[in-house]
NUKOLLUM-908920 format. One record per residue (C-alpha): z negated, y negated, x. Coordinates in steps of 0.25 Angstrom, whole numbers, padded with zeros to 4 digits. Example, Ala and Ser with C-alpha at 12.3 -4.5 7.8 and 13.67 -1.06 7.14 Angstrom:
% residues 2
[node [-0031; 0018; 0049]],
[node [-0029; 0004; 0055]],
END
This chain:
% residues 312
[node [-0123; -0066; 0019]],
[node [-0113; -0073; 0009]],
[node [-0101; -0071; 0019]],
[node [-0105; -0057; 0021]],
[node [-0105; -0055; 0006]],
[node [-0092; -0061; 0004]],
[node [-0086; -0053; 0015]],
[node [-0092; -0040; 0008]],
[node [-0085; -0044; -0005]],
[node [-0072; -0047; 0002]],
[node [-0072; -0033; 0009]],
[node [-0076; -0026; -0004]],
[node [-0065; -0033; -0012]],
[node [-0055; -0030; -0001]],
[node [-0059; -0015; -0001]],
[node [-0058; -0013; -0016]],
[node [-0044; -0020; -0016]],
[node [-0039; -0012; -0005]],
[node [-0044; 0001; -0010]],
[node [-0039; -0002; -0024]],
[node [-0025; -0007; -0019]],
[node [-0024; 0006; -0010]],
[node [-0028; 0014; -0022]],
[node [-0017; 0008; -0031]],
[node [-0007; 0012; -0019]],
[node [-0010; 0027; -0023]],
[node [-0005; 0024; -0037]],
[node [0007; 0017; -0030]],
[node [0010; 0029; -0021]],
[node [0010; 0039; -0033]],
[node [0019; 0030; -0041]],
[node [0029; 0029; -0029]],
[node [0029; 0044; -0028]],
[node [0031; 0046; -0043]],
[node [0043; 0036; -0044]],
[node [0050; 0041; -0032]],
[node [0049; 0056; -0037]],
[node [0048; 0057; -0052]],
[node [0054; 0043; -0054]],
[node [0066; 0045; -0045]],
[node [0065; 0031; -0038]],
[node [0067; 0030; -0023]],
[node [0057; 0024; -0014]],
[node [0065; 0011; -0011]],
[node [0067; 0009; -0026]],
[node [0052; 0011; -0029]],
[node [0048; 0001; -0018]],
[node [0059; -0009; -0023]],
[node [0054; -0009; -0037]],
[node [0039; -0009; -0033]],
[node [0041; -0021; -0024]],
[node [0050; -0028; -0034]],
[node [0042; -0026; -0047]],
[node [0028; -0026; -0041]],
[node [0031; -0037; -0031]],
[node [0038; -0045; -0042]],
[node [0027; -0044; -0052]],
[node [0017; -0048; -0041]],
[node [0025; -0060; -0037]],
[node [0027; -0065; -0051]],
[node [0012; -0064; -0053]],
[node [0010; -0072; -0040]],
[node [0020; -0083; -0044]],
[node [0012; -0085; -0057]],
[node [-0002; -0085; -0050]],
[node [0000; -0089; -0035]],
[node [0013; -0096; -0034]],
[node [0008; -0106; -0023]],
[node [0002; -0095; -0015]],
[node [0016; -0087; -0016]],
[node [0023; -0100; -0012]],
[node [0014; -0102; 0000]],
[node [0017; -0088; 0005]],
[node [0032; -0093; 0008]],
[node [0028; -0105; 0017]],
[node [0028; -0102; 0032]],
[node [0036; -0093; 0040]],
[node [0025; -0084; 0045]],
[node [0019; -0083; 0031]],
[node [0033; -0079; 0025]],
[node [0035; -0069; 0037]],
[node [0022; -0062; 0034]],
[node [0025; -0061; 0019]],
[node [0038; -0055; 0022]],
[node [0032; -0045; 0031]],
[node [0022; -0042; 0021]],
[node [0032; -0040; 0010]],
[node [0040; -0031; 0019]],
[node [0028; -0022; 0022]],
[node [0024; -0021; 0008]],
[node [0038; -0017; 0004]],
[node [0040; -0008; 0016]],
[node [0026; -0001; 0013]],
[node [0030; 0002; -0002]],
[node [0044; 0007; 0003]],
[node [0039; 0016; 0014]],
[node [0028; 0022; 0005]],
[node [0038; 0026; -0006]],
[node [0047; 0032; 0005]],
[node [0036; 0040; 0011]],
[node [0032; 0045; -0002]],
[node [0046; 0049; -0006]],
[node [0049; 0056; 0008]],
[node [0035; 0063; 0008]],
[node [0024; 0061; -0002]],
[node [0014; 0051; -0007]],
[node [0003; 0058; 0001]],
[node [0011; 0057; 0014]],
[node [0015; 0043; 0011]],
[node [0000; 0039; 0009]],
[node [-0004; 0045; 0022]],
[node [0007; 0039; 0030]],
[node [0004; 0025; 0024]],
[node [-0010; 0027; 0030]],
[node [-0004; 0024; 0043]],
[node [-0004; 0009; 0038]],
[node [-0019; 0009; 0041]],
[node [-0016; 0014; 0055]],
[node [-0006; 0003; 0058]],
[node [-0015; -0008; 0053]],
[node [-0027; -0003; 0061]],
[node [-0018; -0002; 0074]],
[node [-0012; -0016; 0071]],
[node [-0026; -0022; 0069]],
[node [-0031; -0015; 0082]],
[node [-0020; -0020; 0090]],
[node [-0019; -0034; 0085]],
[node [-0035; -0035; 0086]],
[node [-0036; -0028; 0099]],
[node [-0047; -0019; 0094]],
[node [-0049; -0005; 0091]],
[node [-0051; -0001; 0076]],
[node [-0065; 0000; 0071]],
[node [-0071; 0014; 0070]],
[node [-0072; 0013; 0055]],
[node [-0058; 0009; 0053]],
[node [-0053; 0021; 0062]],
[node [-0062; 0031; 0054]],
[node [-0057; 0024; 0041]],
[node [-0042; 0026; 0045]],
[node [-0045; 0041; 0049]],
[node [-0052; 0043; 0035]],
[node [-0041; 0036; 0027]],
[node [-0030; 0045; 0034]],
[node [-0038; 0058; 0032]],
[node [-0040; 0055; 0018]],
[node [-0026; 0051; 0015]],
[node [-0021; 0064; 0022]],
[node [-0031; 0073; 0014]],
[node [-0027; 0067; 0001]],
[node [-0012; 0067; 0004]],
[node [-0011; 0081; 0009]],
[node [-0023; 0088; 0002]],
[node [-0026; 0094; 0015]],
[node [-0012; 0100; 0017]],
[node [-0005; 0092; 0028]],
[node [0008; 0099; 0025]],
[node [0009; 0090; 0012]],
[node [0011; 0078; 0021]],
[node [0026; 0079; 0020]],
[node [0031; 0070; 0031]],
[node [0046; 0070; 0035]],
[node [0051; 0060; 0046]],
[node [0056; 0050; 0035]],
[node [0043; 0050; 0027]],
[node [0035; 0049; 0040]],
[node [0043; 0037; 0044]],
[node [0042; 0030; 0030]],
[node [0027; 0033; 0030]],
[node [0024; 0027; 0044]],
[node [0032; 0014; 0040]],
[node [0024; 0014; 0027]],
[node [0011; 0014; 0035]],
[node [0016; 0003; 0044]],
[node [0020; -0006; 0032]],
[node [0007; -0004; 0026]],
[node [0001; -0009; 0039]],
[node [0010; -0021; 0039]],
[node [0007; -0026; 0025]],
[node [-0008; -0025; 0028]],
[node [-0007; -0032; 0041]],
[node [0004; -0043; 0038]],
[node [-0004; -0052; 0028]],
[node [-0016; -0052; 0037]],
[node [-0008; -0056; 0049]],
[node [-0001; -0067; 0042]],
[node [-0013; -0071; 0034]],
[node [-0006; -0070; 0021]],
[node [-0017; -0065; 0013]],
[node [-0027; -0076; 0018]],
[node [-0017; -0087; 0015]],
[node [-0011; -0083; 0002]],
[node [-0019; -0072; -0004]],
[node [-0016; -0057; -0004]],
[node [-0011; -0057; -0019]],
[node [0000; -0067; -0016]],
[node [0004; -0061; -0003]],
[node [0005; -0047; -0008]],
[node [0012; -0051; -0021]],
[node [0022; -0059; -0014]],
[node [0024; -0049; -0002]],
[node [0027; -0038; -0012]],
[node [0037; -0046; -0020]],
[node [0044; -0050; -0007]],
[node [0045; -0035; -0004]],
[node [0057; -0035; -0013]],
[node [0065; -0043; -0002]],
[node [0064; -0030; 0006]],
[node [0063; -0020; -0005]],
[node [0077; -0023; -0012]],
[node [0085; -0022; 0001]],
[node [0077; -0010; 0005]],
[node [0080; -0003; -0008]],
[node [0095; -0004; -0006]],
[node [0095; -0001; 0009]],
[node [0089; 0012; 0006]],
[node [0100; 0016; -0004]],
[node [0095; 0010; -0017]],
[node [0104; 0004; -0027]],
[node [0102; -0004; -0040]],
[node [0109; 0007; -0048]],
[node [0099; 0018; -0043]],
[node [0087; 0009; -0046]],
[node [0092; 0007; -0060]],
[node [0094; 0022; -0062]],
[node [0080; 0025; -0056]],
[node [0073; 0015; -0065]],
[node [0081; 0018; -0077]],
[node [0076; 0033; -0075]],
[node [0061; 0029; -0075]],
[node [0053; 0034; -0086]],
[node [0042; 0025; -0093]],
[node [0031; 0032; -0085]],
[node [0039; 0030; -0072]],
[node [0040; 0015; -0075]],
[node [0025; 0015; -0078]],
[node [0023; 0021; -0064]],
[node [0032; 0011; -0057]],
[node [0027; -0002; -0064]],
[node [0013; 0002; -0067]],
[node [0008; 0011; -0055]],
[node [0018; 0007; -0044]],
[node [0021; -0008; -0046]],
[node [0008; -0013; -0053]],
[node [-0003; -0004; -0048]],
[node [0003; 0001; -0035]],
[node [0010; -0011; -0030]],
[node [0004; -0024; -0035]],
[node [-0010; -0018; -0037]],
[node [-0010; -0009; -0025]],
[node [-0004; -0019; -0014]],
[node [-0011; -0031; -0020]],
[node [-0025; -0025; -0020]],
[node [-0023; -0018; -0007]],
[node [-0018; -0030; 0001]],
[node [-0028; -0039; -0005]],
[node [-0039; -0029; -0001]],
[node [-0033; -0029; 0013]],
[node [-0034; -0044; 0014]],
[node [-0049; -0043; 0012]],
[node [-0053; -0031; 0020]],
[node [-0043; -0032; 0032]],
[node [-0030; -0024; 0037]],
[node [-0037; -0012; 0043]],
[node [-0047; -0009; 0031]],
[node [-0037; -0012; 0021]],
[node [-0027; -0002; 0027]],
[node [-0037; 0009; 0027]],
[node [-0042; 0006; 0013]],
[node [-0028; 0008; 0008]],
[node [-0030; 0023; 0011]],
[node [-0036; 0024; -0002]],
[node [-0022; 0026; -0008]],
[node [-0021; 0041; -0007]],
[node [-0034; 0042; -0015]],
[node [-0029; 0033; -0025]],
[node [-0016; 0042; -0026]],
[node [-0024; 0054; -0028]],
[node [-0033; 0048; -0038]],
[node [-0021; 0043; -0046]],
[node [-0014; 0057; -0046]],
[node [-0027; 0063; -0051]],
[node [-0029; 0053; -0062]],
[node [-0015; 0052; -0067]],
[node [-0008; 0065; -0062]],
[node [-0020; 0074; -0064]],
[node [-0020; 0078; -0049]],
[node [-0034; 0084; -0046]],
[node [-0042; 0078; -0034]],
[node [-0043; 0088; -0023]],
[node [-0053; 0090; -0012]],
[node [-0044; 0083; -0002]],
[node [-0043; 0071; -0012]],
[node [-0058; 0070; -0012]],
[node [-0059; 0071; 0003]],
[node [-0049; 0061; 0005]],
[node [-0056; 0051; -0005]],
[node [-0069; 0053; 0002]],
[node [-0063; 0050; 0015]],
[node [-0056; 0038; 0009]],
[node [-0070; 0033; 0004]],
[node [-0076; 0035; 0018]],
[node [-0064; 0027; 0024]],
[node [-0066; 0016; 0014]],
[node [-0081; 0015; 0018]],
[node [-0078; 0016; 0033]],
[node [-0068; 0004; 0033]],
[node [-0075; -0005; 0024]],
[node [-0089; -0004; 0029]],
[node [-0094; -0015; 0038]],
[node [-0096; -0008; 0052]],
[node [-0108; -0017; 0054]],
END
């Protein structure tokens, strides 16, 4: 009985962290769209700044609180390889999402990012040589349907998909799957703790973000011009909503939750993002909830119950 109680508490904590992390992603997505449209920043620049500032702050915290755990992460070739792959996936996911938003819109990018759950499920089924459980398949279908309803408001014509946007969106889903799967395959969370791995991985993303920015046509001069043109409100959106809430809070809570509930459940629960984005727009931008928003929310609640209820 005691072990079942502990397992139940662990699952409950994992579900709450995963849902909260996914919800904070909604704020992150809205912030990216605002900064790449109104703020005039390019997707590579937003991603570079997000990784550099968010990862830097996270890493400084780890050095003051968990220095030994950070040092242990860099011992052993397999561990370092797993950490670098995780860091690359984290950076790639943020870049691909920002590019998809810029080429299409936030709703389309969110729907395409849901492909990550499909990739995770396929990987787990192939490596485990087992079919997905019925509840997981139903949860996947509900999550995709809810995301589409909220993103399109029932009008499929609003899914603006050009070839470049579609390609970036598919890679976005793939990178989502990679950063969910890699820590579990390399046993990083179990050995070093999710907080240490996520913070260090996020900071190491700068190794890829800096050359990525310049390879995509960015320059130091253009970055200075864009940042110099930011209004106080745009700085608040960048530092508060994107860096602290969407990056440190979002990824930290979400991946800690995934470490507790598992890859498949975690990838499905991450579908809470469009609900969060809709609620954020309603609260701060005055956008009214529609019937499609409510229908999507109901489907998302059913999905959560589906994938977190013990089949026994």
